[in-house]
N, C-alpha and C positions, 0 to 999 in steps of 0.2 A: 750164384746170386743168393743173397740172404734177405728174406722178407722179415721185417721187424714190425712189432706192434706199435700202436700210437703211444705217445708219452703217457697218456692218462692211464694206461694199463699198469704202468709201473708205479703210479701214485696210490694205488689201492691194493689191498689183499683180499683173498677170498673171505667172505663173511664168516665170522667166528662160528656161528651155529652150523653153517653149511659144512665147514671143515670138521667140527667136533662130532656132528651127527654121523659122519662116516666112521669115526672111531667107535661110537656107540653101536652102530650097525655091525661092525666087525666083532665087538665083544658079545653082542647078542647072538651072532652066528656061531660063536664059540660056546654058547650055552650059558652066558652070564646073567641073562634076564635083567638088564638094566632098567630101573624105574627112572623115567625122565621127569624131573621137576624143574626144567630149565626154560622151556619155550612157552610163551603166552598164547597158545592156540587152544581156544575153548573146546572141551571135549564133549559138550552137550549139543543137542540138535537145535535148529531153529524151531519156531512155533509150528504146530501142525497146519495152521492156516497158510503159513509161508510156503511150506512144502507142497501143499495141495494146489496153491495158485501156480507154482512152477510147473507141476505136472499137467495142470489144466491147459496152460498156455503152450507147453511143449507139444501137446497133441494136436494143436491147430496146424493145418498144412501151410498157412500163410504167415507163420510166426518166425520163420527161420532165416529171413533175409537180413541184409545189413541194416543196422539201426542208426539213427542220427547220433553223431558224437555229442550233441548238446543234451541228449537224454530225453526220455519221454516226458510229456507234461505231467502225467500221473505221478511219476517219481519225483519230479521237482516239487509238485504241490505237497506230496507226502513229506518230503524233507522240510519244507517250510512249516508244515503243521507240527512236525517233531520239534523244531526250534521254538515254536510258539508255546507248545505244551510244557516242555521240560525247562526252558530257560526264560519264557516270557519275552522272546525276541521276535519281532515282526520282520519278515524278509519278503521281498518280491521274488516269487518262485521262478520267474523267467529271466530275472536280471541279476539277482544277488546270490544265487546258488548255482553251482556247476557240479553235476555228478561226475565222478571219476572212478577208475577201476581199483583204487587203493591209495592209502596215504603215502606210500613210497613214491608212487607216480605223482602225487600232489607235491611232494617235496621237490621232485625234479621240475615240474611245471613252474613252481614259484621261482626256483633258482634260474631257470632259463628266461623267464619273463622279466625278472627284476635285476639280474646280476650279469655284468660283463666280466670276462677274465680279469683278475686283479682287484675286483671290488671286495670290500671288507664284509664279512658275515660273522655275526656274533652267535656262538654256539655254546650251549650249557655244558658244563663239566661237573658231575657226570651227566650224560645225556644219551639219547638214542643214537647208536653208531651210524645210522643212515644219514643223519644230518651232515656228519663229517665226510662220509664216503662220497656222497653226491657232490658236495662242494669241492672235494679233491678232483673228482672226475671233470668238473667244469672249470677248474683252475681259478677259483676265487681265493681270496686271502682269508683264511680261517683264523678267527680270534676267539679263543675260549674265555668264557667268564665262569668263575667257580661258583658252585652252589655248596653251602655248608650246612651240616646237620644242626648246628646251634642256631641257625637262622631259619629253621623249618624248611630248608632246601629252596628258599625263595631267593631271587636275585638281590645282590647287595648293590643298591642304587648309588650309594656314595662311592663305592669302588668303580662302578660303571662311569660315573661322571668324571672320575680322575683319569680314565683311559683316553688314549688318542683315538677319537671317533671319526677322524677325517677319512672320507672315502667309504665309510660303512653304509651299506644299503639295506641290509636285512638283519633282523634279530630273531632267532628261533627260541620259542618257549614251549613248554609242555606241561600243562596243568589240567588235571591232576598229573603229577610228575611220574615218569618212568625213567629210571628204575626205583626211585627212592620212596614213592608213595606219598610225597608231600602234596597236600591238597591245595586246590585253587583257593585264592583269597581275593575278595573284592578290592581290598586295599592294594594288593599286588597288581591287579588288572588296571586299576586307576592310575597307579604310578607308571605302569608300562605305557599306557596311552599318553600320559603327560610326557614321558621320556621320548616316545616316538615323535610326537608333534614338535617338540623343541629341537630335536636333532635331525629331523627329516629322514627318519629310519622306519622302514616297514617292519612291524612286529607280526610274526606268524605264530599263532598258538595252535599246537597239535593237541586235540582234545578227544581221544577215543575212550578214555577211562572214567568219564564223569559219573556214569550211572552205577558203577560197580563198588559195592560196600561204601556207599557215599550217600548220606542223608540229604546233602544240600548241593546238587549238581549246579555248576556255574559255567558260563560262557563268557569269554572276553567281549563278545558282542553285546552283552548287557551294559557295558560301560559307555557312558556318554562320549561321543566323538570317536568311538572305535572304528566305525566304518571308514573314516577318513584316513586311517593310518594302520589298520590291522586286517589280517586275513585269519580265518580259522579253518583248520582241517578237522573233519569228524568222520567217523567210520562205523559201519555196521559189524565189523569183524568181532569186536569184543562184546559189546553189550547186547547184540542180537544173535550171538552164537553163529556167525556167518563168515568166519575167516577165509574160507576157500571160495566164497562167492565173489569176492573182490568188488565190494560196493562201498564207496565213500563219497565225500563231498568237499568242495571248497566253498567257503562263505565269505562274502566281502562286498565292497561297493561294485556298482555296475561297471565302472571303469577298470578296476582291478580284475574282475572276472573276465572282462572282454580281452584284456591283454593276455591272460593265461590261456584263454580259449584259443587264441591264435596259435599258440604252441601246441596245445592238446589236439586241435583239429588236424594238424599235420603229422601226428604220431599215431593216434588210435582211432578206431571206429567205435560206435556205441556198443555197449554190452548187449548180449543176447536178450531179446525182448522178454522172454520168460523170467529171467533173473531180475530185470528192471521192475516188472509188474509184481513179482513175488516180493521184492524189496519194499515196494510201495505198500503191499498188503501187510508186511511186518510192521512198518511205521504206523499204519492206520489201525491195526487190530491188537498189537501186543500192549495190553493194558497194564496198569500199575501192579495188579496181582501177578501177572507173568514176570514182570521185571523184579518184583520183590522175591519171587521164588528162585529165579535163575541168577539174578545179579546181586542178591543179598543173602538169602538163606543158604544156598549151596556154598557160596564162597565163604560165608561166616563159619560153617562147619569145618571147611578145609583150612581156613586161616588158623583156627584153634590148633589143628594138628601141625601146621607149619610152625607155629610158635613153639610147640613142644620139640620140634626138630631143632629150632634155634637154641632152645635151652640145652638140649643134649650136646650141641656143638660148643656151648659156652658163649654164644653170641648175645648181643644186646640189640634192641630195636625200639623204634618209636611206636607205641600202641595206637597212635592217632592216624597212622598212615592209611591210605585207601588204595583201591585198585585190586588187580588180580595177582599181585606179587607180594612177597614179604621181603623187606630189605633189612639186613642186619649187619652190625659191626662184629668182626671176628676178634677173638682174644689176642692180647698183645704177644703171647708166646709163639704165635705162628710167624715164621719169617716173612711169608707173603701169602696172599689169598689163594693162589693156585696150588700151593703146597697142601692147603686144607681141602680144596675142591677135588684135587686128584686123589687124595686119600679117601674121600667120600665116594668117589667114582669107583676106584679099583678095590677098595676093601668093603665098603657098605653096598656097593653096586647101585648107587643113586647118583644121578646126574643133576647137579645144581650149577648155577651160573656164577663165575667169579666176577666181582664188580669191576675189575680193571678194564674189561671190554667196553665199559661205558665212559672211560676216561680216567685220568690220574687220580681224581678225587674219589674214585671208587675202589682204589687198590686195597683198602682194608675192609671191604664189604662183600657179602654174598647176597644173591637174590634167589628166592624160592618161588617157583610158579605154583599157583593154585589150580592149574588146569590138568588135574588128574583125578580119576575116580576116588571116592572116599576110601575104598579098600586099598587102593594103590598108595594113597597118602599114609594110611595107617601102617602098611607093610614097609614103606620107606622109613617111617619113624622107628619101627622095630629093628630094622637093619642098622640104622644110625646108632641107636642105643646100644646094640650088641657090640659095636666097634668102639664107641667113644665113652660109654659109661661103665 
């Protein structure tokens, strides 16, 4: 008797970084000392108040039981205050916000709540690979829409209107954009809301990067009518230095949130009480000075070094891009991007990301993460210069 996996196992591959990090671990075990500038995992700690609150709650003997999946009121209220402070958006903390354990999980809940197998889903190219992977798992009909450098990596709405949109249920957007660093624009959000309403499509904006190297953070929820046709995902992983804590949120109308919560409540229990209260503490106490130091000054220094690495590799980039990565176009003399990134890995001993993992529109690009200590960034620059200059 042969036991076979479900068809969905064959529709996806192991996540690129999961696979590649095994190779990096092997090289390190051989003494290669690889510097990773690939993954967007902040290397800095959360605020001291956040850590103190976690420790305080963890010492309570009554804090370790199951928590409600809906999330603690303190966390919901802090999330609503965050949206009001940074975006000027008023949300009902008990009806229009739902805490979740991460944006990846949010992508899954949206897909399960709004899409049946075979429904159409618009996914950006280049874009976050998880949008594609989760939709393959759930057998939706993936329709890529291209983002182009000469359009600031914004959607081409004329091209979208020419597409066959029959049966399309959801459109994924991600502004500020990852991997390209294309910033959010009010005009783009206004056109997305108009597009969604005219075609009966739910637009979901994934928004974890808006506070990083960005003077004007925006939310699609600032747009009139957005609650009728949009959902936004937001996360503490990037802008609060809390990637391993797994705290994020879904924002939308009471109706949309209730549909997704039906799915969520059958999959997960609430996060540990200490994490929820510590997250609320971070939302409430991380002031503009903290955000300026960690989300602007530190990344600005590292960004300057990343630009020097791009220069050493002969790449070009848009200086207006935001977020915790630098996205650059490789020189024409390279046959493909992986030829370059493999040379950087094995000769300069620096791990950077080839753009093809984000879709065909990224095949002539590389991405450098700013999530490494200043001294590591400088050493990576020295190594790259030694090989390429």
